[in-house]
N, C-alpha and C positions, 0 to 999 in steps of 0.2 A: 535644519533638516534637509536643506538643499544639497549639502555635502555628504549626506549619509550614503555609505557604500556597503555592499553586501558581497559575499563570496558565493560563486556558483561553480559547479563541477559537472563535467561530462567526460566519461572514460577517465583518463589520467590527466585531464586539463582542468586546472583551477584558475578562475579569473576573479578579479575584484572589479565590480561594476557598480554604477549608480543604482540605488535602491529603487528608483522609479522605473527602471528597466527590468525589474524582476519578472513580470509576466511575459515579456518578450523572450527572456532566456529560458523560462520553464517551458514555453511553447516549443522551443528548439531542442528540448530534451535535457536541459541542465537541471541538476538538483541544487537546492539552496543549502548552504552550510552556515553553521554558527561560527563564532570567532575562534573556537577551538578546533574547527574542522569537522565536527560531527554533522551528519545530514539531518536537517530539521524539516525539510520538505522534499520528498522524493519526486523526481520528474516522472511523468508518464512516458512510456516508450512511444516513440513516434515512427517506428518502422513496422511494417505489416507482419514480418516473421516473428518478431518479439511478441506482438499482440496475439498472434495465433497460438504461440506456446502458452501464454498466460490464459487464454480462453480454454485451451485443452486441459490445463491443470485445474481450472475452476469447474469445468464440466465434470471431470473425474471426481472432484471433491463433492459436488452436488449429488452425483450418482451414489457415492459412498454414504452420504448423509441420508439420502432417501432410503437406502437399504437398512440403515440403523433405525430409522423412523418406522419402517414397515414391519419390523420384527414384532411378533406378538409379545404383549406385555403380560408377564405373570407376576402376581402379587403373592409374596410369602408372608406378608403381615396379616395377623389375625385381627378381626374387628372385635373390639371390646364392648360388651353390653353393660359393663359396670358404670355407675355414675359417681 
């Protein structure tokens, strides 16, 4: 296990690094890739502007969901009294 290596990617740079350095690379904004190059663990953005954009998108989504939740609910189903 000491020789286990993983692939990390940031922008267009892919590196092969020791597996025990995974946390260090994710903290620097690198995503973790599997052997076929597919992202298996997305890195968190580490610059303020990227985070502001994500926060704005999430705030809009929350507002949209609140609007949907606040709409009056009308039921068209009739209650059956038969047993």
